[in-house]
C-alpha positions in Angstrom: 28.2 10.7 -52.6 30.3 11.9 -55.3 33.5 11.5 -53.2 32.3 8.2 -52.0 32.4 6.5 -55.6 35.9 8.0 -56.1 37.1 6.0 -52.9 35.4 3.2 -54.0 36.9 3.3 -57.5 40.4 3.6 -55.6 40.1 0.5 -53.3 39.1 -1.3 -57.2 42.1 0.2 -58.3 44.2 -1.4 -55.7 42.5 -4.4 -55.3 43.0 -4.9 -58.9 46.5 -4.1 -59.2 47.5 -6.3 -56.2 45.8 -9.3 -57.5 47.3 -9.0 -60.9 50.5 -8.6 -59.3 49.8 -11.6 -56.8 49.1 -13.8 -60.2 52.2 -12.6 -61.9 53.9 -13.7 -59.0 53.1 -16.8 -58.4 53.1 -17.7 -62.6 57.4 -16.6 -61.7 57.4 -19.5 -58.6 56.0 -21.8 -61.3 59.0 -21.3 -63.9 61.3 -20.5 -60.8 63.8 -23.1 -60.8 62.6 -24.5 -64.4 64.5 -23.7 -67.8 62.1 -21.5 -68.6 64.2 -18.5 -66.4 66.6 -18.6 -69.1 64.1 -18.0 -71.8 62.4 -15.3 -70.0 66.0 -13.9 -69.8 66.1 -14.2 -73.4 62.6 -12.5 -73.9 63.9 -9.7 -71.8 66.9 -9.0 -74.4 64.5 -8.9 -77.1 62.1 -6.6 -75.9 64.9 -3.9 -74.3 66.6 -4.3 -78.1 63.7 -3.2 -80.1 62.7 -0.4 -77.2 66.2 1.0 -77.7 66.4 0.1 -81.8 63.1 2.6 -82.3 65.1 5.1 -79.4 67.9 5.1 -81.5 66.2 5.0 -85.1 67.6 1.9 -86.2 64.7 1.1 -88.5 65.9 -2.0 -89.7 67.1 -3.4 -86.4 63.3 -2.5 -84.8 61.3 -4.6 -88.0 63.0 -7.3 -87.0 62.5 -7.2 -83.5 58.9 -6.2 -84.3 58.9 -9.5 -86.6 59.7 -11.8 -83.1 57.4 -10.1 -81.3 54.9 -10.6 -83.2 55.2 -14.0 -83.8 56.9 -14.4 -80.7 53.0 -15.6 -79.0 53.0 -18.5 -80.9 56.8 -19.8 -80.0 56.4 -19.0 -76.3 53.5 -21.6 -76.3 55.6 -24.3 -78.2 58.7 -23.2 -76.1 56.9 -23.0 -72.6 54.4 -25.9 -73.5 56.2 -28.1 -70.4 55.9 -25.3 -67.8 52.3 -24.4 -68.8 51.3 -27.7 -68.4 52.5 -28.1 -65.1 51.0 -24.8 -64.3 47.3 -26.0 -65.4 47.7 -29.4 -63.3 48.8 -27.6 -60.2 45.9 -25.4 -60.9 43.3 -28.4 -61.1 45.2 -29.8 -57.9 44.6 -26.7 -56.0 48.6 -26.1 -55.6 49.4 -23.5 -57.8 48.4 -21.1 -55.0 50.1 -23.1 -51.8 53.7 -21.6 -50.7 56.7 -24.0 -51.3 58.4 -25.6 -48.4 61.7 -24.2 -47.9 64.0 -26.3 -45.4 66.2 -24.7 -43.2 70.1 -26.2 -42.4 69.9 -27.9 -40.2 68.1 -30.3 -42.6 70.6 -29.6 -45.6 73.2 -30.6 -43.2 71.1 -33.7 -42.0 70.4 -34.9 -46.3 74.5 -34.2 -46.7 74.9 -36.9 -43.8 72.5 -38.9 -45.1 74.2 -38.9 -49.2 77.6 -39.1 -48.0 76.6 -42.3 -45.5 74.8 -43.7 -48.8 77.8 -42.9 -51.3 80.6 -44.2 -48.8 78.8 -47.7 -48.2 78.0 -48.4 -52.3 81.6 -47.2 -52.9 83.2 -49.7 -50.7 81.1 -52.0 -51.9 81.7 -51.2 -55.4 77.6 -50.6 -56.1 76.9 -48.2 -58.9 74.9 -45.2 -58.2 73.9 -42.0 -59.5 72.6 -39.0 -57.1 71.6 -35.8 -59.0 70.3 -33.1 -56.5 68.0 -30.2 -58.2 69.2 -26.6 -56.9 67.9 -23.8 -59.0 67.3 -25.3 -62.3 64.0 -27.3 -62.5 64.3 -31.3 -63.2 60.5 -32.1 -63.9 61.5 -33.1 -67.2 64.2 -36.0 -66.0 61.6 -36.8 -63.2 59.1 -37.6 -65.0 61.4 -40.1 -66.6 61.4 -42.4 -64.0 59.9 -44.1 -60.8 58.2 -41.7 -59.0 58.9 -41.9 -54.9 58.7 -38.7 -53.0 59.9 -40.3 -50.0 62.1 -38.5 -47.3 65.6 -39.4 -47.9 67.6 -41.5 -46.1 70.8 -43.2 -46.4 69.6 -46.7 -46.0 66.9 -45.9 -48.8 69.0 -44.4 -50.9 71.6 -47.3 -50.8 68.7 -49.6 -51.0 67.6 -48.4 -54.9 70.7 -48.9 -56.2 71.2 -52.9 -54.7 71.8 -54.4 -57.8 69.1 -56.6 -59.8 66.4 -54.3 -58.0 63.7 -52.7 -60.0 65.1 -49.3 -59.6 69.2 -49.8 -59.6 69.2 -48.8 -62.9 68.9 -45.0 -64.1 69.1 -42.2 -61.3 67.9 -40.6 -58.2 66.9 -37.0 -58.1 66.6 -35.8 -54.7 64.9 -31.8 -54.2 65.5 -30.4 -50.6 65.2 -33.5 -48.2 63.2 -35.7 -50.5 63.7 -38.5 -52.9 61.6 -37.3 -56.2 61.8 -40.2 -58.1 64.8 -43.2 -59.1 65.3 -45.2 -62.3 65.3 -41.2 -64.0 67.0 -41.0 -67.1 69.8 -38.4 -67.6 71.3 -36.9 -70.8 74.7 -37.9 -72.0 77.3 -35.4 -72.7 79.0 -35.1 -75.9 81.9 -33.5 -74.6 84.4 -35.5 -77.0 87.1 -34.6 -74.6 85.7 -37.0 -72.1 88.1 -39.7 -71.0 87.2 -42.9 -72.3 87.7 -44.4 -68.6 84.9 -43.0 -67.9 81.0 -45.2 -68.7 77.8 -44.1 -69.4 77.0 -43.3 -65.6 79.7 -40.8 -65.2 78.6 -39.3 -68.6 75.4 -38.8 -67.5 76.9 -37.2 -64.5 78.6 -34.3 -66.8 75.2 -34.5 -69.5 73.0 -32.8 -66.3 75.6 -30.8 -65.0 75.8 -29.2 -68.5 72.7 -28.5 -68.9 71.3 -27.9 -65.0 73.0 -26.3 -61.8 72.2 -29.7 -60.1 74.9 -31.3 -58.7 75.1 -34.9 -59.1 77.1 -38.0 -57.5 78.5 -40.9 -59.7 79.7 -44.3 -57.7 81.7 -46.0 -60.0 81.0 -50.1 -60.2 84.2 -50.6 -61.5 86.7 -48.9 -58.7 84.1 -47.7 -56.6 85.4 -43.8 -56.7 83.5 -41.1 -56.1 83.1 -38.3 -58.0 81.1 -35.6 -58.4 79.8 -33.1 -61.3 78.8 -29.4 -61.2 78.4 -26.8 -64.0 80.0 -29.1 -66.5 83.1 -29.8 -64.3 84.1 -33.2 -63.1 86.0 -34.1 -59.4 87.2 -37.4 -59.4 88.1 -40.0 -56.8 86.7 -37.5 -53.7 87.0 -38.8 -49.7 84.6 -38.4 -47.2 86.0 -35.6 -46.1 86.3 -33.7 -49.6 83.0 -34.7 -50.6 81.6 -33.9 -47.4 83.3 -30.1 -47.9 82.1 -29.6 -51.5 78.4 -30.2 -50.7 78.5 -28.1 -47.6 80.3 -25.3 -49.9 77.9 -26.0 -53.0 74.4 -26.3 -50.6 75.0 -24.1 -47.5 76.2 -20.9 -48.6 77.3 -17.7 -46.3 75.7 -14.3 -46.4 78.1 -11.4 -47.4 78.6 -10.7 -43.6 79.1 -14.0 -43.1 77.4 -14.1 -39.9 74.0 -17.2 -41.3 73.6 -19.4 -43.7 71.0 -19.9 -46.7 69.8 -22.5 -48.3 71.0 -23.0 -51.8 69.6 -26.0 -52.8 66.0 -25.5 -54.5 65.7 -21.8 -52.7 66.9 -20.1 -50.2 66.2 -19.1 -46.7 67.8 -16.6 -44.8 69.8 -17.0 -41.7 
């Protein structure tokens, strides 16, 4: 009898640990790919400093860290408000425990082909365009400023969005995997004082979003038809088709360390 009770107790503990681990994993998936990841890293640093200050006897630093942790719960609720809201919305829709879809290498290459075809078409006709590719840092805050599309990415649809004097041409298109998430989105403008005066609002927005996220953004100039790409606060101007393809493939298709297979790096990973 006691043996049966012990076995049941052990099973209950295993199930308990498994469920907690699963919930934590799903919560990590909710914030994964958002700016909250950087905030989590900051919290980890604070907790580490708090532990080390106590271990080393640094009482003043320990008191400061203790105050930060004591009032940190309220700060977390305020700071993580968008992520908490998104998690509750997904829970209400029954999507919190669904696995995310990760495209394979062939889909990535097809997406790159569609983007290049659309950019070249618009560049030759001097149709202004702004296309941002979400990667690890989530862009839901910017997607919500535009018109939701959730449409499969094709060059024809991408071109049609930016045709002048149409409802969605003004603003940015945000892509995720092989989907057009939204159009007419507003991106943050760069405040870098060293940006060339030749660049307009479209290029400043492309640079601005690259400074706060790891997105790759393609800007097509209305004045010159030139194609530019921004990433990590850097601007690459006047790219031809070959240079654009090489840049996108280098960023979106990464080789494994052994060089034998590719991994998806556009908003997720997939081992080859």
